[in-house]
N, C-alpha and C positions, 0 to 999 in steps of 0.2 A: 504494500500500500504506500503510495507516495505521500509526501508531507501535505500537499494540497488536498488530497483525498481525505487524509486524517482530519485536517482542519475543517473540511466540508462536512464530514460526519459529525464533528463536535457542534458545528453551527446548526445542523439539522436536529441533533439531539436537544439543543437548547429550545427549539420550537416546541417539541413534544413536552419538555419539562415545564414550560410556561403554561401550556394547555392543562397539564396534569395538576399544577399548583392551583390554577383557578378552580378546577373541578373539586380539588381537595378542600378548598376554602368555601365551597358551596356557591361559587360564582358561576355565571354563564360563561363558558369558554369562548374566546375570540382570538382573532389573528389580525394584526395591523399590517396593511399593505398600501403602497402608493396607488392612487386612483389612475387606472390605465385608460385614460381617454385622451383625445387629441388636445383638449383644453388644459391637460396637465403635462403636456410635453412641450418643452421650450428649447430653443436653439441657443446654446451657450456660445456666444460670439467669441469670448476669450479663448476657449479651447477648440472652437470650430466644430462642435458635435451636438447631436440631439441628446437631451437629458430629460428625466422625469422631474416634474416640479415638486412643490412642497405640499400638495394636497394628498392627504391620506384617508383611507376608509377602513372599516372594520368588517371582517368576515366573522359573524357571530352565530352561535348555535341557538340564538333566540328564535330564529325562524327555521323551519324545516329544511329549506334549501341550504341555508348556511350550515346547519348541523351535518347534513350529508357531505358537504364539501370539506368540513373539518375532519370528518371520519375518513374520507378519501385521502386527505393530507397525511393523516397518521399511518394509513396503510402504505402510502407511497414512501414516507420516511423510512418505515421498516424495510420495505423492499429495497430501497437504495442502499441502506446500511448493510443488509445481507449481501447484496450484489458486490459492493466494494470489498467486504471482508473475504468473499470467495474469489476475488480478482476476476470478476466477469463483467460483461457489459450488455446493454440491451438497446435495441432501437426504440425510437418513440412509438413505433407501430406495435412492437412486441409489448411494451408497457401497457398500451391500451388493451390488448387482448389478455394480458395477465390479470388485469382488473376484473375479468369475468369470474375469477375465482374468489373475489372479495364480497360476494353476495350483495347485500344492500348497498355496499360502498362502490360498486362497479360504476365506471363512467358510461354515459349514454352516447358519447361520440369522442373521436380522437381529439377534436378541438378542445374539449373539456380537459383531457389529460395534458395536452400540449400547453394549455394556458396555466395549469397548475404548476407544471415544471418551470414556466417563466416566472410565476409568482415566487417560487422558491429561490430562483436566481436573484430576484429583486430583493427579497428579504435577507438572504444570507450573503449576498454580494459574491457568490461563487457561480461559476458557469456550469451548464449541464454536463460539459465534458468532465468536470471534477466529480460529478455524480455517476460517471460511467454511462451516460445516456448519449446515444449517437443518432444522427439522422439516417434516413433511408438512402439518400442519394450518394453517388460516388463523389470522391473529392476531385478537385481541379487537377490539371496537368502542368508540370513544370519542366522546362528544358533550358539549360544554361550552365555556365561553368561555376557552379556552386557545389561545394562538398558538405555533406551533412552526416551526422551520426544519428541513425534512427533506432530506437529501442524496439526490438521485435517482441512478439507475444511471449517469448520465453525469457524476456528480460535481458537479452544480449544486444549490445550495440553493434549495428551494422553500418559500415561506412559506405556512402553512396555518392558518386559524382553525378549530378543531374543532367549531364551531357554525355559523358563517356561510359557510364554504367547503366544506361537505359536505352530502350528501343525508340523507334520513331514517335511513339505515343507519349514518351516522357515519363517522369516520375509522378506517381499518383499521390496526391496529398491526403493523408489520413484525417479522420474526423478530429483528432486531438493533435494540435501542433504546438503545445506548450513545451517548455525547455526540457522537462523530464522525458518527453517523447522524441523531440527533434532538437538536436544541438548543431548549431552552425560551426563548421570546422574551418572552412576556407572559402573565399570567393574571389573570382577574377572577372569582375564585370563592373560597368559604369552606371547602369540603371536597370530598373525592372519595368517591363511593359506588360500590362494586364490587358488581355484581348477578349472581347465579348464572345465571338463565334468560333466554333471548332474548325470551320473551313479556313478562316483567316489565320488561326493559330498554326494549322498544318501548312499553309502557304509560307508563313514566315520561317517555319522549321525547314521546309524543303529548300527554300532559297538561302538558308544559312545565315539568316539575319542575326541570330544570337552570336555567332562567331564574328561576323563582319563588323557589327556595331557594338560588340562587347555588352550584350544585353542578356537578361534573364527573362524568358518568355513564360507567362502564366496564363492559362486558359481559364476564363471566368465561368464558362458554361452558362451564359445568360446572367440572370440575377445571381451573384456569387454567394456560395455557401459561407457560413460563419467561419469555418476553418480557413477558407481561402482569404477572406478579409483579414483574419488574424495573422496569417502568414505574411501577407503583404505589409502589414503594420510592423511585424517583427523585423522583416528585411530592411524596411525603411529606417527604423529606430536603432536597431542593433548593428546593422551593417552600413548604415549611413548611405543607403542607395536611394536615389530619387525614384519615385513611382509615377508612371504615366499610364493613362487608361485610354484604350483604343476601342471605340464602339461604332455601331451603326449611327446614322443621323436621324433620330426620331426622339420624341419626348420620353419614351420608355427607356431608351438607351442612355439618355441624359440622366435619368434617375438611377441607372446602374452605376454611372460614375459617381453620383451624389452619395450612394450607399457606401461606396469604397472610401470616398474622401471625408464624408461628414456623418455617416451612419444613417440608419433607417428608423422610421418611427417605431416599427415593431420591436426592434432591439435597442430602444433608447437607453435601457438600463445597462447596456454593455458597450455603448459607443466609445468610451475611453479605451476599451480593450480591442475594439474592432476597426475603428475609423483611422484613416491616414489623411489628416487635414492638409498636408503639403502635396498630395497627389494632384497631378495636372492632367487636363483633358487634351488628347490629340485625335479624338474621333471625328467623324464626319459632321460638318456644320452646314448651315444654310449658305455661308460664304463659299465653302468647298463645292457645294452643288453648282453654284454659279461659276466660280473660278475654274473648276476642273471640268465643267460641262458634263456632269455625271448623269447617268440614267436614273430616273426617279419614279416614285409612286405618288399618287395623290394623297394628301392628308385626309383621313376620315373624320367623322364628327368627334369620336373619342380622342383622336390625336389632338384635335384643335382644343378641346376642353382641357386636356392634360397640359398642353403648352400654356394656355391661359392661367391655369393653376400654378404653373411654375414661375410665372411672373411675380407672384406674391409669396413664393416659397423662399424662406431665408437662405437656403443653400444656393440660390441662383441670383442673389442680389449683388452682382458685379456688373460693370459696364460690358464686359465680354458676353456674359450670359444674357443679359437683357437685350443687347443688340442682336445676338444670334437667334434668340427665341422670337423676337419681333420680326426678324427677317424671314424666318421659317413660316410664321403665320401669314406674312405678306405673299410669299411665293406659293404657299399651300402645297409644298412638296417635301418628301423625305427620301432618303437614299440609304442603301446598305453598304457595308464595307466592301463587299464583293463587286460593287459597281465600278471600282477602280480597275477591274480586269478589262474594262473597255480598252485600255491602253496596253494590254498585255500582262502576262503572269508575273513579270518582274517589276512592273511599274510601282507597286505599293512599297516594295523594299528598296528599290533603286532611286525613286523620285519622291513619292508622296511622304512617306515617313521621315526620310532625311530632311526634307524641307520643313515639315512641322516640328521636328525635334530641334532643328537649328534655330527656329524662331523663338523657342522657349529656353534655349541655351543648354539643352541636354547633351547634344553632340556638337 
């Protein structure tokens, strides 16, 4: 058991102890948690991330629904404690099905169990990875001249170079990327480029962009998983590597960048662990659509509403973003990364990215 897991167990046990003490004193047991609504999520300008505000609520056994949720909480605390003690892990989906054996305490949907896990993260200030809970999706892929020590399931550290010791698909990021799992040994690169789509990641790999430009390539797989964002933050802070994000040119891709740089509303309680506020955008913009004469698609109604919402989103309140969002609304067009293939398969690595990276002083 790692030190983080031991401390997480102690924090979870304290929740159960508080509930027990209230019951022992003849009180109605309750649990205090931050109010998880948009009105209680604020953008911390100083740190450049989303955070929960100061509004708290109580989950009390005074009402039947609250009593059931406290009961589920105690079952979950016990399950997590046993799982850590046995050095096992569970997916969030497995956790939901395991609750079928909890009789009246079982969850009615996976959203209920997922939300309770997030509540425990907020209360304890530990991440679900410390609880040995993992998501269903595979991790991102990494290719570049960075060497790590990864602790395998037998507790043995295995040294891996993410360029020389992997195949074309790259190194697969595990769900837990904390220091006890992944240790940085050596790096010979100048920056990290996080790429939205698998097709574009493969294009950069095939064209040798990582070697030519001394870059570490990370495939985001669309909206990036928490482990991906955490790894990007660690590489940025611990290795002093600039992070740039290369996405499609549409409002949803802009939000992918924002989740990497500033955090997402859903994980506001973890933004300081996951967000990389210094990350820069090198994805497709409205200006690129015009300047590079890219093939486009027409914005639909949802795209337009999303862009309008971004004009009031604190994460996009810079001259660059306001100008580009307004320009996209004006031309009513969006474009994919692969649209650059109009000029040939080498254009993105030989022309587009070098030009964009030179503009922001990365190369």
